[in-house]
C-alpha positions in Angstrom: 60.9 -13.4 16.4 57.4 -14.0 18.6 55.4 -12.4 15.3 57.2 -15.1 13.1 56.2 -17.6 15.4 52.6 -16.7 14.7 52.6 -16.5 11.1 50.0 -18.6 9.9 50.2 -18.5 6.1 51.0 -21.4 3.5 54.7 -20.0 4.4 54.7 -20.1 8.2 56.4 -23.4 9.0 58.5 -23.2 6.0 59.7 -19.5 7.2 60.6 -20.5 10.5 62.5 -23.8 9.1 64.1 -21.2 6.5 65.4 -18.7 8.8 66.9 -21.4 11.0 69.2 -22.0 7.6 70.0 -18.2 7.8 69.4 -17.2 10.7 70.1 -13.3 10.0 67.3 -13.0 7.9 64.9 -13.2 10.6 65.4 -9.4 11.3 64.8 -8.9 7.6 61.2 -10.9 7.6 60.1 -8.7 10.8 59.8 -5.9 8.5 57.5 -8.0 6.0 53.9 -9.0 5.7 53.0 -12.5 5.0 49.7 -13.3 2.9 47.9 -16.1 1.1 46.2 -15.8 -2.5 43.6 -17.6 -4.0 45.4 -17.2 -8.1 45.4 -21.1 -8.9 48.9 -20.4 -10.9 50.5 -18.2 -8.2 53.6 -19.6 -6.3 55.0 -17.0 -4.7 55.2 -13.1 -5.3 56.2 -9.7 -3.6 55.3 -6.1 -3.9 58.4 -5.1 -1.5 55.9 -4.9 1.6 54.2 -8.3 1.5 55.4 -11.9 0.3 52.2 -13.5 -0.9 52.2 -17.0 -1.7 49.5 -19.1 -3.9 48.5 -22.8 -4.0 51.2 -23.9 -6.4 53.5 -22.9 -3.5 52.5 -26.3 -1.8 53.4 -28.4 -4.8 57.1 -27.8 -3.9 59.4 -30.2 -1.9 59.8 -28.9 1.6 63.8 -27.7 0.9 62.3 -26.0 -2.4 59.7 -24.4 -0.4 62.5 -22.8 2.2 64.6 -21.9 -1.1 61.4 -19.7 -2.4 60.8 -18.4 1.2 64.5 -16.9 1.5 64.3 -15.8 -2.1 61.4 -13.6 -1.5 62.8 -12.5 1.2 66.1 -11.1 -0.7 63.7 -9.7 -3.1 62.7 -7.4 -0.5 65.6 -6.5 1.4 67.2 -5.5 -1.9 64.3 -3.2 -2.7 63.7 -5.0 -6.0 60.2 -3.6 -6.3 61.0 -0.1 -5.8 64.3 -0.4 -7.8 62.0 -1.7 -10.6 59.8 1.6 -10.3 62.7 3.9 -10.2 64.4 1.5 -13.5 61.0 2.3 -15.3 61.0 6.2 -15.2 64.4 6.1 -16.6 64.1 3.5 -19.2 61.9 3.2 -22.4 60.1 0.7 -23.2 61.2 -1.0 -19.6 60.3 -4.9 -19.6 59.4 -6.2 -16.3 59.9 -9.8 -16.7 63.4 -9.2 -18.2 64.3 -7.3 -14.8 62.3 -9.8 -12.9 64.6 -12.7 -14.4 68.0 -10.4 -13.9 67.3 -10.3 -10.3 66.1 -13.9 -10.0 69.2 -14.6 -11.3 71.5 -12.7 -8.9 69.5 -13.9 -5.7 69.4 -17.6 -6.7 73.2 -17.0 -7.4 73.9 -16.1 -3.9 71.5 -18.8 -2.2 73.5 -21.6 -3.6 75.5 -23.6 -1.3 73.0 -22.5 1.7 72.6 -25.6 4.1 68.9 -27.0 4.3 67.3 -25.4 1.1 67.5 -26.6 -2.7 66.7 -24.4 -5.5 63.5 -25.6 -7.4 64.2 -26.9 -11.2 62.4 -24.1 -13.1 63.9 -21.4 -10.9 66.5 -19.1 -13.2 70.2 -19.8 -13.0 72.8 -17.2 -13.8 74.5 -19.3 -15.7 71.8 -19.9 -18.3 71.3 -15.9 -18.3 75.1 -15.1 -18.9 75.1 -18.2 -21.3 72.7 -16.4 -23.6 74.7 -13.4 -23.4 77.7 -15.0 -24.7 79.6 -14.1 -21.5 79.8 -17.3 -19.4 83.3 -19.4 -19.7 83.1 -23.2 -18.5 85.5 -22.4 -15.7 83.3 -19.7 -14.1 82.5 -20.0 -10.2 79.0 -18.8 -9.7 79.8 -17.2 -6.3 82.6 -15.1 -7.8 80.7 -14.1 -11.0 77.7 -12.9 -9.2 80.0 -10.3 -7.3 80.5 -8.3 -10.4 76.6 -7.9 -11.3 73.6 -5.7 -10.2 70.4 -6.3 -11.4 70.4 -3.0 -13.4 73.7 -3.7 -15.1 72.2 -7.2 -15.9 68.9 -6.2 -17.1 70.8 -3.5 -19.2 72.9 -6.3 -20.6 69.9 -8.4 -21.3 67.7 -5.3 -23.1 70.6 -5.2 -25.0 70.1 -8.2 -26.8 66.4 -8.9 -25.8 65.8 -9.5 -29.7 68.1 -12.4 -29.5 67.2 -14.3 -26.2 65.3 -17.2 -25.9 62.9 -16.4 -22.6 61.6 -19.9 -22.6 65.0 -21.5 -22.0 65.6 -19.0 -18.9 62.6 -19.5 -17.3 59.3 -21.2 -17.0 56.2 -19.0 -17.4 54.2 -21.0 -15.3 56.9 -21.9 -12.8 58.7 -20.4 -10.0 60.7 -18.0 -12.4 60.3 -14.5 -13.5 56.9 -13.9 -12.5 57.4 -13.0 -8.6 58.3 -9.4 -8.7 55.2 -7.2 -8.2 57.0 -3.5 -8.9 53.2 -2.2 -8.1 50.7 -2.5 -5.3 50.8 -6.4 -5.7 48.0 -9.0 -5.8 44.6 -8.1 -4.0 44.7 -10.6 -0.8 41.2 -11.0 1.1 41.2 -9.4 4.6 44.8 -7.6 4.1 44.9 -3.7 3.5 46.4 -2.4 0.3 50.5 -2.2 0.5 51.6 1.1 1.8 52.4 3.6 -1.3 53.2 6.8 1.2 57.0 6.0 0.9 58.9 6.8 -2.5 60.9 4.4 -4.2 64.0 6.5 -2.9 63.1 6.5 0.3 62.2 2.5 0.3 65.9 1.8 -1.1 67.3 4.1 1.7 65.6 2.2 4.4 66.7 -1.0 3.2 70.1 0.3 3.0 70.3 1.3 6.5 68.7 -1.8 7.5 71.1 -4.0 5.8 73.8 -2.2 7.3 72.9 -2.7 10.7 72.9 -6.8 9.5 75.7 -6.8 7.5 77.5 -8.9 10.5 74.9 -11.6 10.6 74.5 -12.3 6.7 78.2 -11.4 6.0 78.7 -14.7 3.6 75.2 -13.7 1.5 76.7 -9.9 1.3 80.1 -11.0 0.0 78.0 -12.6 -3.0 75.6 -9.4 -3.6 78.5 -6.7 -3.6 77.4 -5.1 -6.7 73.5 -6.0 -5.7 73.2 -4.3 -2.4 70.9 -1.4 -2.4 72.7 1.9 -2.7 71.7 5.5 -1.7 73.5 7.1 -4.7 74.7 11.1 -4.8 73.0 12.1 -7.9 75.3 12.9 -10.7 74.9 16.4 -11.4 76.4 17.2 -8.0 79.4 14.6 -8.5 79.7 16.4 -11.8 79.8 19.6 -10.4 82.3 18.8 -8.0 84.8 17.7 -10.4 84.5 20.7 -12.6 85.0 23.2 -9.8 87.6 21.5 -8.8 89.3 21.6 -12.1 88.3 24.8 -13.4 89.6 27.0 -10.2 92.1 29.5 -11.7 95.7 27.8 -11.5 98.4 29.8 -9.1 102.4 29.4 -9.4 105.1 30.3 -7.1 106.2 33.7 -7.2 110.0 33.7 -6.4 110.5 37.8 -5.8 107.9 38.0 -3.2 107.3 36.4 0.2 103.8 35.4 1.1 101.5 37.2 3.7 102.2 34.4 6.0 106.0 35.1 6.0 105.6 38.5 6.4 103.4 38.2 9.3 105.7 35.9 11.5 109.2 36.3 10.6 110.0 39.9 12.2 108.1 38.8 15.5 109.7 35.2 15.6 113.0 36.3 14.8 113.3 39.4 17.5 111.4 37.6 20.0 112.3 33.9 19.8 115.7 34.4 17.8 114.1 32.1 15.3 114.7 32.3 11.4 111.5 31.3 9.5 112.0 29.6 6.4 111.4 31.7 3.3 108.0 31.0 1.7 107.2 32.5 -1.6 103.9 34.2 -2.3 101.6 32.5 -5.4 99.9 34.5 -8.2 97.3 33.7 -10.6 99.1 31.8 -13.5 96.2 30.9 -16.3 92.6 29.7 -16.0 91.8 26.1 -15.3 91.3 23.6 -18.8 88.8 21.6 -19.3 88.1 19.2 -22.2 85.0 17.7 -22.9 84.8 15.0 -25.5 81.2 14.1 -26.7 80.5 10.9 -28.5 77.9 11.4 -31.1 77.9 7.8 -32.7 74.0 7.6 -31.4 75.2 5.9 -28.4 74.0 8.6 -25.8 70.3 9.4 -25.7 69.6 13.5 -26.9 67.7 14.4 -24.0 70.6 13.1 -21.7 73.2 15.2 -23.8 71.0 18.3 -23.5 70.9 17.9 -19.6 74.8 17.2 -19.5 75.4 20.1 -21.8 72.9 22.2 -19.2 75.2 21.1 -16.2 78.7 21.8 -17.5 77.5 25.4 -19.1 76.0 26.1 -15.1 79.3 25.7 -13.9 81.0 27.5 -16.7 78.9 30.7 -15.8 80.6 31.1 -12.5 84.1 29.3 -12.9 85.1 30.7 -16.1 87.7 28.5 -17.0 88.7 27.5 -20.3 87.0 25.0 -22.3 88.0 22.7 -25.5 84.7 20.9 -26.7 85.7 17.8 -28.9 82.8 16.1 -30.9 83.7 13.0 -32.4 82.7 9.4 -33.2 85.3 7.3 -34.7 87.1 10.8 -35.8 87.1 14.0 -34.1 84.3 16.3 -36.4 84.6 19.7 -34.4 86.9 21.3 -32.4 85.6 24.3 -30.5 87.3 26.7 -27.8 84.7 28.2 -25.0 85.9 30.7 -22.5 84.1 33.2 -20.2 80.3 33.8 -19.5 79.6 33.9 -23.3 80.8 29.7 -23.2 77.8 28.9 -21.3 75.0 30.1 -23.7 77.3 28.7 -26.6 77.3 25.1 -25.2 73.8 24.8 -24.2 72.7 25.9 -28.5 75.5 24.0 -29.6 74.5 21.5 -32.4 76.2 18.6 -32.3 77.3 16.7 -35.3 78.2 12.9 -35.9 76.9 9.4 -36.4 79.5 6.6 -37.3 81.4 4.3 -35.3 83.2 4.9 -32.0 86.9 4.9 -31.2 88.1 7.2 -28.1 91.7 7.4 -29.1 91.8 10.5 -31.5 89.5 12.3 -29.2 92.4 11.8 -26.3 95.3 12.6 -28.8 93.1 15.7 -29.7 92.8 16.6 -25.8 96.6 15.6 -25.4 98.0 18.1 -27.3 95.6 20.9 -25.3 97.5 19.9 -22.2 93.7 20.0 -20.2 93.4 19.5 -16.6 90.7 17.1 -16.5 88.7 15.2 -19.7 85.4 14.3 -19.3 84.2 12.1 -22.1 80.4 11.6 -22.6 79.8 7.9 -24.4 78.5 4.4 -23.8 82.1 3.2 -23.3 81.3 0.9 -26.5 84.7 1.6 -28.2 88.7 1.6 -28.5 90.3 3.7 -25.2 94.2 2.7 -25.9 96.6 4.1 -23.4 95.9 6.1 -20.3 96.8 9.6 -20.7 98.8 11.5 -18.1 96.1 13.8 -17.3 92.9 12.4 -15.2 89.9 11.4 -17.3 86.2 10.8 -16.3 84.0 8.7 -18.4 80.2 10.4 -18.1 78.3 7.2 -19.2 74.2 6.5 -19.3 72.9 3.7 -17.1 74.1 0.3 -18.0 77.1 1.1 -20.4 80.1 -0.8 -20.7 83.0 -1.2 -18.1 85.4 1.6 -18.2 88.7 0.4 -19.3 90.5 3.5 -16.9 89.5 6.7 -15.1 86.8 7.4 -13.1 83.1 7.0 -14.0 79.7 9.1 -13.4 76.5 7.0 -14.3 73.7 9.3 -15.5 70.3 8.5 -15.4 67.6 10.4 -17.2 
């Protein structure tokens, strides 16, 4: 902790006091550069490498400054600037301030109740944010509700209703709220080298994931509240989809009562003659049928066209190698097209397929259509904004764009551009 004792910026003394309030963050602070800036309106901000304070930082009371210190350290530890850059790549018309609001609301909720700190009056609260979205109940407990959200999920929920939001009620434009996150290189600070941009956003997220794994014991309380928000190293959705398809597309086999297995033939005679052991009869298996994959595509307009093409291309690539039977069900509130594909030609047909639709969304007609066919797996491409009904007997995987609604049942693959 020697280096932290030597921090002489505006934040130095408060940093040491804040770490006494939450000792586990001391290890995180060692990865951070602390700087001062002369920008008159600046309270504090971070670019993920540096935490910079401005003149207005000193306007806050000591307990509030300690809150701000922990708040900024959590922005760094949760890799919020790097995650903002990743989200900006995937989302059209990305709103940096809206994402900052989502991150602030989650961090501030996680810090509630920590001894020795006090949330500033101009800080964003999760209760205010969720109230504007109509997602807050009077009896809700902030410590429990925050566990259900990631910053990405909360950003998408805010973005969907951005035209109806009153941001001035959520944040103070000139205070400590939703203007402390710098996705790029950050502010220019005298006598300080520019932030290191050699690491990619993905590498940064991976690094902080590993560091927080090591700090899990010391920060168990805060981690419990940040269940969904901890930086994750995600397996690409394409790989998850391929694994699922390969597993269910393999040719099915069934027992042949008239033939013994090769293993039984190899062992039975030797064991009977040399060991006087009668080996139980083991049946051989024989090919029965190809795997059956049902693919339902929601064409209500909720799935981005470029994402739909990438998804279809991934499915087609697996079809070329496994040759299962594929039933394509195109639907919105009703089923519009049902097409059966098989063999290598199916891959080309799927890539060139013209999808029709554009109405509301109801999953039940497509699931009923799949049920009549008895598939080994149903994959439903949708944003989940519809009625699902009862869970069928076969496995269902929902392939959903990032920020979609929660699934009623079944597994979920989150698709990113």
